[in-house]
C-alpha positions, 0 to 999 in steps of 0.5 A, spaced: 731 533 461 725 530 465 718 533 463 715 538 468 708 535 469 703 541 469 696 542 471 691 548 470 685 549 473 680 553 469 684 551 463 678 552 458 678 559 460 681 565 457 688 565 461 688 558 461 687 557 454 693 561 452 697 558 458 696 551 455 697 553 448 704 556 450 706 550 454 704 546 449 709 549 444 714 546 448 713 539 449 720 537 451 719 541 457 712 540 459 707 534 460 700 537 460 695 534 465 688 535 462 683 539 466 676 539 466 671 544 470 667 538 472 673 535 476 671 540 481 664 536 482 668 529 483 673 528 489 676 522 486 677 525 479 680 532 482 684 528 487 687 524 481 689 530 477 692 533 483 696 527 484 699 527 477 702 534 477 708 537 479 705 544 478 698 546 479 696 553 476 690 555 479 686 559 475 679 557 476 675 563 479 668 567 478 669 574 477 662 576 475 655 574 478 648 577 479 649 575 487 656 578 489 656 573 495 656 568 490 663 570 487 666 570 494 663 563 496 664 560 490 672 562 489 673 560 496 669 553 495 674 552 489 680 553 493 678 549 499 676 543 494 683 544 491 686 543 498 682 537 500 684 534 493 691 535 494 691 533 501 687 526 499 692 525 494 698 526 498 700 532 493 707 536 493 705 540 487 708 547 487 701 551 487 701 557 482 695 561 484 692 567 480 690 573 485 689 580 482 690 587 484 683 587 486 686 585 493 687 592 494 680 594 493 674 593 497 670 588 493 668 581 494 672 578 488 678 582 490 677 579 498 675 572 495 682 572 492 686 575 498 683 570 502 684 564 497 691 566 497 692 565 505 688 558 505 693 556 500 699 559 503 697 555 510 697 549 506 703 550 503 707 551 510 703 545 513 705 541 507 712 543 506 710 545 498 712 550 494 707 556 493 707 562 488 701 567 490 701 571 483 698 578 484 696 580 477 694 587 474 688 587 468 689 582 463 687 583 456 688 579 449 685 575 443 679 571 445 677 574 451 670 574 453 666 581 452 663 583 458 667 579 462 674 578 461 676 586 460 673 592 458 678 591 451 674 585 449 668 589 450 670 595 447 673 591 441 666 587 440 662 593 440 666 597 435 666 591 430 658 589 431 657 597 430 655 599 437 658 605 440 662 603 447 660 607 453 666 610 458 662 609 465 668 611 469 675 614 466 680 610 470 687 609 469 688 601 468 694 597 469 694 592 464 698 586 462 698 582 455 696 575 456 702 573 452 706 576 457 703 574 463 703 566 460 710 567 459 712 569 466 708 563 468 712 559 464 719 562 466 716 561 473 715 554 472 722 553 469 725 556 475 728 550 479 731 554 485 723 556 486 720 549 486 720 548 493 719 555 496 713 559 498 712 566 495 706 569 499 706 575 495 709 575 487 707 581 484 706 581 476 708 588 473 704 591 469 705 592 462 702 599 461 698 604 465 693 607 460 686 611 461 679 607 459 678 613 454 685 613 451 684 605 450 677 606 446 680 612 442 686 607 440 681 602 438 676 607 434 683 608 430 684 601 429 677 601 426 677 607 422 684 605 419 684 598 419 677 595 418 674 601 414 680 603 409 684 596 410 690 601 412 695 597 417 695 602 423 702 605 425 704 601 431 708 605 436 710 599 441 709 592 443 703 594 447 700 597 441 701 591 437 698 587 443 692 591 443 691 591 435 692 583 435 687 583 441 682 588 437 683 583 430 681 577 434 674 579 434 673 580 427 668 576 424 672 573 419 667 570 414 663 576 414 669 581 413 674 577 408 676 577 403 676 584 402 676 586 394 681 591 392 680 597 387 682 595 380 685 601 376 684 599 369 687 602 362 690 600 355 696 598 359 693 593 364 691 594 371 694 597 377 692 595 384 695 598 391 696 592 395 698 595 402 698 601 405 702 602 411 702 606 417 707 601 420 714 598 418 715 590 416 716 586 410 713 585 403 714 579 399 711 575 394 711 568 391 710 564 385 706 557 386 706 551 381 699 548 380 697 543 386 702 546 391 701 548 398 705 553 402 704 555 409 701 550 414 704 554 420 701 559 425 704 566 429 703 568 436 705 575 435 706 577 428 701 580 423 700 577 416 697 579 410 696 574 404 694 578 397 692 573 391 694 577 385 694 572 379 691 565 379 687 561 383 688 560 390 685 556 396 686 559 403 685 555 409 685 557 417 684 553 423 685 556 430 690 552 434 686 547 439 680 547 435 677 543 429 673 548 425 677 550 418 675 556 415 676 557 407 677 562 402 677 562 395 681 568 392 682 569 384 687 574 380 681 576 376 678 579 382 685 581 386 683 580 394 687 579 401 686 575 407 689 577 414 692 571 418 690 572 425 694 570 431 694 563 433 691 561 427 695 556 423 694 557 415 696 555 408 695 557 401 694 552 395 694 553 388 688 550 385 688 553 378 692 550 372 697 556 371 702 559 376 699 563 382 702 569 384 701 571 391 704 578 395 705 577 403 706 582 408 708 581 415 709 587 420 717 585 422 723 582 419 724 575 419 729 573 425 732 566 424 733 566 432 726 568 433 722 567 427 715 566 431 713 561 426 710 554 429 708 549 424 702 545 424 697 542 419 691 546 418 
């Protein structure tokens, strides 16, 4: 099968990073055309970029600025530069445009997205190219920027650094998890019958409608149970799992981990409560010979805990797409655990001269047909 060449404007941003990482997991289907924000400042480079793409996902936008007029003018400017570059390069790319349900509101961001969508629709008709105008609800997920991408990012950040979040307007929010959104975009790109069609209005259904106060209450529950007591909270549905994984992404790993267990000792030996569950999942253990490394993989949705009970271990983590390696030394003399965030490739090595005993917990049973395990060396 011929690879589909995909370029993502706004690739370094919140949704762009998640979309790029998702498509990058399917190298046999997609050829990703690298994009940098500076391309918008150089007509020739932007034209070269557009000329190489079968699909252009236009995510680049401004949604916060001290001058509201700048939000409108900048977003329209980005669309106009993209159209000019596509015309210059003779591009016939299918453009997927990320608009927002903010279109329905009388604010400059929503109006800029609505107008930008119209300009691209006109270009697609003139050029006889495909177009999909995504109208997206509020997006949340790991690594979003606090005070910028979503109230969930802001609340999570504030709770973890010890601040008290404030609900200014207790509105109901229509939400979609970034992983669900990027999967929908991936499926749209793979839908060959839509390749040359113009979808002027392509609404993305929300995953959950929930009030701001209920979001904050849930995040505070995660804080009290998970951060303060080490308890994995009861997660009622996929939205709860997505919210929990988002909350966990704001934890300062080096500051919080490793978490030491309470060791109860008497003449018989020691007793350690390793995991308290308010949810289901699977607990496993392994023995590892000296010098051996296990792992070197990452998960996109699973919640996982490594607990060292006996021996000496080195745990390494690296967020996918970055180079910084975070290391933890754990010892059975002081039993402790480290949790693996989503999108962090990780491993564990026996660095001692005796057998290493490790207990693992993960929040879902292993499914060979959908393992959510991707191998990549730390």
